N, C-alpha and C positions, 0 to 999 in steps of 0.2 A: 504493500500500500504506500502511496506517495505521502511524504511528510506533510505537505500542505493539506492533503485530504484528511489526515489525522487531526490537524488543527481545526479544519472546518467541521468535521464530525463532532469534535468536542463542543464547538460553539453552537451547533445546530441541535444537538441531542437534548431532548426535553428533560431527560433524567441525566444529570451531570455525571460523567464517568469519573471514578476516583483517579487522582493524579498518578498513583503508583501504576495503574493499568496503562495509562498513556505513556508513562516513562519507559515501561518495558518495550514499547514499540519504537521509541525515539532514542533510547540509550546508545551512546557511542556513534550515532549517525552524524554526518558532517554538519547538519543544521540543528543538532540537538538543542543547543543553548538558545538559538533564535526562536525555534518552534515552542520549546518548553516555556520560555519567558512570555510568549504571546498567550499560551494556554493559562499560565499562572495569572496573568492580568485579566483574563476573561473569566476566571473562576468566580462562582457566586456562593457555593456551599461553604459553610464555616470550616468544615474539616479540610476541604481542598485549599481554602485560603491560608489556613495555618501551615499546611505542608508547603504551599507556594512561597510563603514568606521565608521559610528555611531554605528552600531550593535557590531562590534568588540571592539570599545572603551568602550562602556557602559558595556559590559560583561567582561571587563578586559583581553581580548585576545590580549595582546600587541605585542607579537611576530608575530601573524597573521596580526595585523594592520601594523606593520613595513613592512611586505612583500607586503601588498596591496599598501601601500604608494609608495614603490619602483616601483610597476607596474603602478600606476596612473601617476607618474612623466613622464612616457614615452608616455602618451596619448596626442592626439592633441586637446583634449577638454579643453579649457582654464578655464572654470568655475570649472571643476572637479579638475584641478591642483591647483586652488586657495583654494578650499575646503581642498585638501591634505596638503597645507601649514599650515592651521590652525590645522589640526589633527597632523601634525608634532610637533607643539608647545605642544599640549596636550600630545602627546606620550613622549616628552622629560621631561615634568613636572612629569609624572608618573613613569619614570624609573630612580630613584635616587639611590645613594649609601645607604648602610645598615644604617649608622649612620646619614644620612642627613635628617633633619626634614622638611626643606622647600627648594624649588628650589632657585638657586643662582640668577637667571636672570629674575624676573617678569617684571622689567622695560624694559629690552631688548625685551621680548615677546610683550609687549604693543607697542613698537616702530615698530616692524615688522608688527603688525596689522594695525597701523596707516599709513604705507606705501602702504597698499593694497587698490586698487580702487574697490569700490563696488557700484553697481547701487541700486537705491531706491527699486526696485522690487526683489533684491537678498535676499529674506527673510531668506533662509537657511544660507547663508553666514553671514548675520547680527545676526542671533541667535547664531551661533558659535562664532562670534566675541564678542558678549555680554557675553557669557559663559566664554570665556577666560578672559575677563575683570573682571568678578566676581572672578574667581580663582586667578588671579594675585592680586587683591585687598585683597582677603583673605590671600594670602601669605605675603602681606605687612602689615597685621593687620589693614587695612582700611575698617572696616566692614560696616560703614555707606554708602559707595559707592555702596554697593550691591543692595540696594532697587531700585534705578533708573533703573538698568539693568533688574531686575526682571519684571518691568512694560513693558519695550520695548519687552522683550522676549514673554510675554503674547500676546502683540499686533501682533507680527510677526508670532507667532505660529498658530494663527487663519487662516493664509494664506497658511499653509503647507497642501498640498492635499494628499500626500502619507500616508496611514493609519499607516504603521509601523514606518516611520520616525516621524510622529506626536507623536505616543505613546512613542517612545524612548526619544524624545526631551522633552516631557511633564514630564517624569521621572526626567530628569536633572533639569527642572524648579522646581519640587517638592524638589529636593535635595538642590537647592539654597535657597528656601523658608525655608526649615528645618534649615539651618545654619543662615539665616537672622533673623528669629524669635527667635532663641536661643540667638543670640547676643543682640537682643532687649529686652531680658528677658521676652519674651512672650512664656512661656514654654508649655502651653496647646496646642497652635498652632504648636510650634516646634515639640513636641512629636507626634502630629497627623500626620504630614508629615513623621516623622522618622519611626513610626510603619507601615504606609502605604507603605513606600519604602521597608521595610524588607519583606513585603508580596509580593511585585511586582517585585523584582530583583533577578537575578540568580548569579550576580557577587560576589564571596566571598570577594574580596578585598574591594568592596563598602560596604558590610555588616560589615566588620571590622571597617571602618570609621564611619558608622552610630552608631554601638554599642559604639564606643569610645566617640562620642559626647553625646549620651544618658547617658553614665556613668557620664560625666562631668555635664550634665544638672541636675542630681539628687544629686549633691554634698551637697547642702544646706538642702535637705529634707530627704534623706535616704542613709545612708552608705551601707546598704544591697542591695538596688536597684542599686546603683552605682557599687558596686563590682560584682553584677550579670552580668551587661553589660560588665565589664572589662573581667571577666572570659569567657564569651561567645566570646568576640573578640579574646582573647588569644587562645581559642580552635580552632576557624576558622583559625587564623594565623598559628598555628602549623600544622593543618591539611593540609594546602596548602604550608607549608614550606616557609612562607613569613618572612624572617629574619628581614627586615626593620620594619614591623609592630610589630613583637615581641619585637624588641629593643625599639621602641617608646612607646609601651604600658607599658613595664617594667620600663623604665628609666624616663618616664614623667608622664603618666596618673596614673598608679598604685602608684608611689612614691608620687605624688601630693595629690591624694585623701586620701591615707593612712596617710600622714603627717597632712593633714587638720583635720582629725578625730582623730588623736593621736593613731591610731591603726597600728603602724609601726614596730612591732616586726618582725625581719627577712627580712625587706624591704631594698633593696639596690638600688643605682642608680649611674651611671657614670656621671650624670649631676651635675656640681658644685652647681648650684643654688638650685636644689632639695636636694642636700646634706645639704645645709644650712637650707632648710625647714624641713628636717628630724631632724637636730640638734635642731631646734626650738621646734619641737614636743616633743623632749626628755628633754626640759628645759635646753639645753646646749646653752644658749643665746649668751655667749661670743664666742663660736665656730662659731655660725651662723653669728655674726657680723664680725668676723675675715675673714670668707670666702667672705662675700659680700663686705667688704672694699677693698678686693684685685681686685675687678672688676674695669675697667676703666670707665664704665657707667652702670647704672641700668635700667632694664625694669620696667614697672609699677608693675609687679609681685614681682620682687626682691626688689623694694622700699617698697612694702607692707610687705615682710618678715623682712626687716630691721626695719621698723616702729614698727612691732610687737615685735621684739627682744629688741628694745630700749624703747618700750612703748612711742613712739614719735608721738604725734598727728599731728605735722606738716608734717612729712614724710607720714603718712597715708592719710592726706588730699591731699597731692601732688600726691600720688599714685591714689587716687580716681579721681582727676581732669584729670590725664593723661589717665586713662582708658576711660574717657568720651571724652576728647578733641582730643587725638591722635588716639584712636582706635574705637570710637563709640561703645565701649563694655560695655553695660549696665548690662550684666550678671556678668562679673567678677569685675565690679565696686562695686558690693555688698561686696566683700572681705574686702577692707579697711573700707567701711561704717559700716559693722558688727563690725570690730575691734574697730572703734571709739566709737560705741554705748556701747561696753563692757567697754571701758576705762572710759566712762562718768558715769557709774553706781557706 
C-alpha cells in the first residue's frame, strides 16, 4: 500500500485507527517521519494524541509537536491536557537559543510538575513526570538523583499497554540509563545503551547528543575514538543545520577534549573557561590562572584547571570532592584524581 494512501485512510476512516497499527505499516519507510507526523497532527482520539505527542518529541519534530500541543489544549479530555502540559515543558527545554547550553528554569519546571495532580494509576503521566525530573536534575548537574527515577520508570513502564508508546518510552529509559551509567563511571554499560540507541532512533538531534556523550566517555582511553564521535556529531549537526549543536560541540566538547590531550593546534573557543584550559594545554599557566581568577566563583571543572595550573593539591582535592558531593559525577571526578596521582609521582 502506498504511504500517502495510509495517511488518507487514517484521515478518512470514521473509526480512528490506533497509531501503533499505522506505525507498523510506515516503520522504516523513506517517508516515515513525514507521513507519521501528518497522521499525528490529524489524530483526534485522546489515546492517539498522547502517543502522537511522544512520537513527535522523541523524533525531534518540535514544530509539529508545538502544533499538536496547541490542538490538544482545546480538547475536553483533561488527562490529555495534563499530558500536553508536560510535553510543553519538554518542548521549551529543547528549543533554546544558539549559545544557550542549559535551560534557565529547571527548578520552575519541577514546580509546575509538583502542582499537577496525578492518580496512582496514571502510569503514563508518572513516567513523563519522572523523565522531566531526570532532565531537570541533569540540567542542574545533580546526577545522583537520576537513579531513583530510572527505577520508578521501569516499574510504571510495565503497565503501558500501547505497543508503540511502550517502545518509545523504553527508548527514553535507555537514554536515561546511558547518561546515568556514564556519570557513575560504568562505561561498559553506558556504551551498551549508547550504541543500542544509535541503532534504534531516527532523531538526528538525539544522535548528536549520544555521539557527544560517547566522545566524552572515551576521553581517558582514546583520543581517536573521542574525536571520531565528535566529528560524527558535527557532521549530523551541519547536515540538519543545527546551529546550537555546532556551537556547543565546537566551543565545549571539541575544545575540552583537545585541551585535555594537548592536541589543540587551530582549536578555538568562545568559552572563557575553555580558553583557560587551552592556555593550560599550551603551558601558558599564568594566562590560565589570570582568566580563572577573574571569575566570581569556580565550577569543579574550573577549580581543576586552576589546580593544574598552580600545581595545587588542595585545589585538586577540593575539585574532586565537589564532583562527588555536589554532582555525583564519578566520571569527571577522575580528572582531578588523575592530576593528583601525577603530582605525587
